[in-house]
C-alpha positions as CSV (number, residue, x, y, z in Angstrom):
1,M,-69.2,-104.3,284.2
2,A,-68.5,-107.8,284.3
3,D,-64.9,-108.0,283.0
4,G,-64.6,-104.7,284.8
5,S,-65.0,-106.6,287.9
6,A,-63.2,-109.6,286.8
7,L,-60.1,-107.9,286.2
8,A,-60.5,-106.5,289.8
9,A,-61.0,-109.6,291.4
10,I,-57.1,-110.3,290.2
11,P,-54.8,-109.3,292.6
12,H,-52.6,-106.4,291.6
13,A,-49.4,-108.5,291.2
14,E,-51.5,-111.3,288.7
15,Q,-52.5,-107.4,286.2
16,A,-49.2,-106.3,285.6
17,P,-48.3,-109.7,283.5
18,L,-51.6,-110.1,282.0
19,K,-51.1,-106.3,281.1
20,R,-47.6,-106.6,279.5
21,K,-48.8,-110.2,277.3
22,S,-51.5,-107.7,276.6
23,R,-49.1,-105.1,274.9
24,A,-46.8,-107.8,273.5
25,K,-49.9,-109.5,271.5
26,A,-50.1,-106.0,270.3
27,A,-46.5,-105.7,269.3
28,R,-46.2,-108.7,267.7
29,K,-49.3,-107.6,265.5
30,T,-48.0,-104.5,264.7
31,R,-45.1,-105.7,262.9
32,A,-46.6,-108.7,261.6
33,K,-47.9,-106.0,259.3
34,V,-44.9,-104.5,258.6
35,R,-44.5,-105.0,254.5
36,K,-41.3,-106.7,254.1
37,F,-39.8,-107.6,250.7
38,K,-35.7,-107.9,249.8
39,V,-33.9,-107.4,246.9
40,D,-31.0,-109.6,246.0
41,F,-28.8,-109.6,243.5
42,W,-26.4,-112.2,242.4
43,A,-22.2,-112.2,242.5
44,T,-22.1,-113.8,239.0
45,D,-23.3,-113.2,235.5
46,F,-24.6,-117.1,235.8
47,N,-27.6,-118.1,237.5
48,L,-31.0,-120.3,237.1
49,T,-33.6,-117.0,235.3
50,E,-31.0,-117.1,232.1
51,I,-30.5,-121.1,231.9
52,G,-32.0,-122.4,228.8
53,I,-31.6,-122.7,224.8
54,M,-33.8,-120.2,224.0
55,K,-33.7,-117.7,227.1
56,R,-32.9,-114.9,225.3
57,T,-35.4,-115.4,222.5
58,Q,-38.6,-115.8,225.1
59,N,-37.0,-112.9,227.3
60,E,-37.5,-111.3,224.5
61,A,-41.0,-112.1,223.1
62,A,-41.8,-112.0,227.0
63,S,-42.0,-108.0,227.1
64,D,-40.3,-105.4,223.9
65,Q,-38.9,-104.0,227.0
66,F,-36.4,-106.6,227.0
67,T,-34.0,-105.4,224.8
68,K,-30.7,-107.5,223.2
69,D,-28.0,-106.1,225.9
70,M,-30.3,-106.5,228.7
71,E,-28.4,-108.7,232.0
72,I,-30.4,-110.2,234.8
73,Y,-28.4,-109.8,237.6
74,G,-31.1,-110.0,241.0
75,Q,-34.6,-110.3,242.6
76,T,-37.1,-108.9,244.4
77,V,-38.2,-111.9,247.3
78,A,-41.2,-111.4,249.6
79,D,-43.0,-114.2,251.2
80,G,-40.5,-116.8,250.1
81,E,-41.4,-116.2,246.4
82,R,-40.0,-114.6,243.5
83,T,-42.0,-111.6,242.6
84,S,-39.8,-109.7,240.5
85,I,-36.8,-110.1,237.9
86,L,-34.5,-107.0,238.0
87,A,-32.2,-105.9,234.4
88,F,-29.8,-103.7,233.2
89,R,-28.8,-102.5,230.2
90,K,-25.0,-104.0,230.0
91,E,-23.9,-102.7,227.1
92,L,-24.6,-99.5,227.8
93,W,-23.0,-99.3,230.7
94,K,-20.0,-100.7,230.4
95,K,-19.1,-100.6,226.8
96,N,-19.6,-96.8,226.5
97,K,-18.0,-93.7,227.3
98,D,-18.5,-90.7,228.0
99,F,-22.4,-89.3,227.2
100,K,-23.3,-92.6,225.3
101,R,-22.6,-93.4,228.7
102,R,-25.3,-94.3,230.4
103,L,-27.4,-96.6,233.1
104,V,-30.6,-98.0,232.1
105,I,-32.2,-100.7,235.0
106,K,-35.6,-102.4,234.3
107,L,-37.5,-104.2,236.8
108,F,-39.9,-106.5,235.7
109,S,-42.7,-109.3,237.1
110,E,-41.3,-113.2,237.0
111,N,-42.9,-113.7,233.4
112,L,-40.9,-110.9,231.8
113,H,-43.5,-108.0,232.0
114,W,-42.4,-104.6,232.3
115,R,-42.9,-103.2,235.3
116,G,-40.8,-99.8,235.6
117,T,-37.3,-98.1,234.6
118,I,-35.0,-96.3,236.3
119,E,-32.4,-94.3,234.4
120,M,-29.6,-91.7,235.0
121,L,-30.2,-88.3,233.6
122,L,-26.8,-86.9,232.4
123,G,-28.0,-84.2,231.8
124,R,-29.9,-83.2,234.2
125,S,-26.8,-84.2,236.5
126,M,-24.1,-82.3,234.9
127,Q,-26.3,-78.9,235.5
128,L,-26.5,-80.0,239.7
129,T,-23.2,-81.7,239.7
130,L,-21.7,-78.3,237.9
131,A,-23.5,-76.1,240.7
132,A,-22.2,-77.9,243.5
133,G,-18.5,-76.9,242.2
134,G,-17.7,-80.0,241.0
135,R,-19.2,-82.5,243.6
136,A,-21.0,-85.8,241.8
137,V,-25.0,-84.7,242.4
138,P,-26.5,-88.0,239.8
139,A,-29.9,-87.7,239.3
140,Y,-32.5,-90.3,237.6
141,S,-36.0,-90.3,235.9
142,I,-38.0,-93.5,237.2
143,N,-40.9,-94.8,234.7
144,L,-43.3,-97.0,236.3
145,G,-45.7,-98.5,234.2
146,R,-49.2,-96.9,234.1
147,H,-48.5,-94.5,236.5
148,S,-48.3,-91.1,234.0
149,Q,-45.7,-89.3,236.0
150,L,-42.1,-89.2,235.8
151,I,-40.6,-89.9,238.9
152,Q,-37.7,-87.9,240.0
153,L,-34.8,-88.8,242.1
154,E,-31.9,-86.8,243.3
155,R,-29.0,-86.9,244.8
156,S,-28.7,-84.2,247.8
157,A,-26.0,-81.4,246.7
158,H,-25.8,-80.2,250.5
159,R,-23.4,-82.4,251.5
160,W,-20.8,-81.5,254.0
161,P,-17.8,-84.1,255.6
162,L,-19.3,-86.8,256.6
163,F,-22.5,-86.1,256.7
164,P,-25.1,-88.8,255.7
165,E,-26.1,-88.8,251.9
166,V,-29.7,-88.2,250.7
167,F,-31.9,-88.8,247.8
168,S,-35.2,-87.0,247.4
169,F,-38.3,-87.6,245.2
170,F,-42.5,-87.5,245.1
171,I,-45.0,-89.8,244.5
172,Q,-48.6,-87.6,242.8
173,T,-51.5,-89.9,244.6
174,D,-55.2,-89.4,244.1
175,N,-54.8,-86.7,247.1
176,G,-52.1,-84.8,246.2
177,P,-47.6,-85.3,246.2
178,R,-46.5,-87.4,248.7
179,F,-42.8,-86.5,249.1
180,Y,-40.1,-88.6,250.2
181,K,-36.6,-88.4,252.1
182,L,-33.7,-91.6,251.2
183,R,-30.5,-90.7,253.7
184,R,-28.2,-93.1,254.2
185,N,-27.4,-94.0,258.4
186,L,-25.2,-92.8,259.7
187,I,-23.2,-95.3,262.0
188,C,-24.1,-98.5,259.6
189,F,-21.4,-101.4,258.7
190,G,-23.1,-101.2,254.9
191,S,-25.1,-99.3,252.3
192,D,-28.2,-98.5,255.1
193,Y,-31.1,-96.2,254.4
194,T,-33.6,-94.6,256.6
195,L,-37.0,-93.8,254.3
196,Y,-38.7,-91.0,255.6
197,S,-42.0,-88.8,255.2
198,Q,-43.0,-85.6,254.0
199,K,-43.5,-84.8,258.1
200,G,-39.6,-86.1,259.0
201,R,-41.7,-89.7,260.2
202,K,-39.1,-92.8,259.7
203,I,-41.6,-95.0,257.3
204,G,-39.1,-97.4,256.3
205,Q,-35.9,-99.3,256.3
206,L,-33.2,-100.5,253.6
207,D,-30.8,-102.6,255.6
208,S,-28.1,-104.1,253.2
209,K,-26.7,-107.6,253.9
210,L,-22.6,-107.2,253.3
211,I,-22.4,-111.3,253.6
212,N,-24.6,-111.8,250.5
213,L,-21.7,-111.9,247.9
214,G,-23.3,-109.9,245.1
215,G,-25.1,-107.6,247.7
216,A,-28.6,-107.5,249.0
217,W,-31.2,-105.1,251.1
218,K,-33.2,-106.4,253.3
219,V,-37.0,-103.3,253.1
220,K,-39.3,-102.7,256.2
221,L,-42.0,-100.6,254.9
222,D,-44.7,-99.4,257.1
223,P,-47.9,-100.6,256.4
224,D,-49.7,-96.8,256.8
225,H,-47.0,-96.1,253.3
226,A,-47.5,-99.3,251.6
227,N,-48.3,-99.3,248.0
228,A,-47.6,-100.7,244.7
229,K,-45.9,-97.7,243.3
230,L,-44.1,-96.9,246.4
231,E,-42.1,-100.5,246.7
232,A,-41.4,-100.0,243.0
233,V,-39.9,-96.8,243.4
234,L,-37.6,-98.4,246.3
235,Q,-36.9,-102.1,243.9
236,L,-35.5,-99.8,242.0
237,F,-33.4,-97.6,244.1
238,C,-32.2,-101.0,246.0
239,A,-30.6,-101.6,242.1
240,M,-29.3,-99.0,241.8
241,L,-27.0,-98.9,244.7
242,K,-25.2,-101.5,243.1
243,F,-24.3,-98.8,240.5
244,N,-24.0,-95.4,243.7
245,R,-20.1,-95.4,243.8
246,A,-19.6,-96.1,240.0
247,G,-22.6,-93.9,239.1
248,R,-21.2,-91.0,240.9
249,R,-17.1,-91.6,239.6
250,H,-18.9,-92.0,236.3
251,V,-20.9,-88.2,236.6
252,G,-18.1,-86.9,238.4
253,R,-15.6,-87.8,235.5
254,L,-17.8,-86.1,233.2
255,A,-18.6,-83.1,234.6
256,Q,-15.0,-82.5,234.8
257,K,-14.3,-83.1,231.3
258,V,-16.5,-80.1,230.6
259,L,-15.4,-77.9,233.6
260,L,-11.6,-78.2,231.5
261,G,-13.1,-78.1,227.6
262,R,-11.8,-81.5,226.8
263,L,-15.4,-82.2,226.1
264,S,-18.2,-81.2,225.0
265,P,-21.6,-82.3,226.2
266,Q,-23.8,-84.4,224.1
267,L,-27.1,-86.4,225.2
268,D,-28.5,-89.3,223.7
269,H,-32.1,-89.1,221.8
270,H,-33.2,-90.6,224.7
271,E,-32.9,-89.3,227.0
272,E,-33.6,-86.0,225.5
273,D,-37.3,-87.2,224.5
274,L,-37.2,-87.1,229.2
275,Y,-36.3,-83.1,228.3
276,Q,-39.4,-82.3,226.2
277,N,-42.1,-80.7,227.0
278,P,-45.6,-81.9,226.7
279,R,-47.3,-78.9,226.2
280,H,-45.2,-78.0,223.2
281,R,-47.4,-77.5,219.8
282,R,-45.7,-78.3,216.6
């Protein structure tokens, strides 16, 4: 009552600014809780992470996931500090062709400990692309450390001219699956995407930065949905976006060759393992 009486004693003209200040303060607190990080890529192969006489030996020793053909090309920064490193299998992607050309990107900690992998599934991509009449529909598999589920990330085949690109995936949790959609913004200067929950609510934003020569995405995530698994998926998704156009062209050309009978499909044995039935008994 004392507080109410004190407020009532304040003239109405003075109460409005107090209420506005209270709402502004609450809004600032809400904004402060939003999870933010930046996925940043270098414009050249030269970067401080790989400088050193024994760089390759040290990197390989830190994780058996860091193979000899890994090329570090980006990083994740949160609160002004680097939290993870992104690398892809350079020779596998740039020196091979047809079904031997595969995109494999890996996420590592600052100390080069493996956290996750995203790789293009050429078999699944061909299935979706051929069913879509040759329109490229890349599909990816995401494997996260300490997470038993292989997360499937796929581009939607239902895409009309001028309609924004859409990717979808779901993450299995203790409370059941959580479904997500990443839709490219229709009006934007770069490759901006909005993250939607299974209820169709906007819960995140991936804002591309064109002024960065190597490319960068600033990620904002609703604090009610932020968790380590979802953040890792979004980091790997941003890493894939660096190859998104080239990946679509690769899938489209493969599908055309298969349609014309110029190429006999042959999957890499590493990809074949991802399609194996876990309940199969030999």
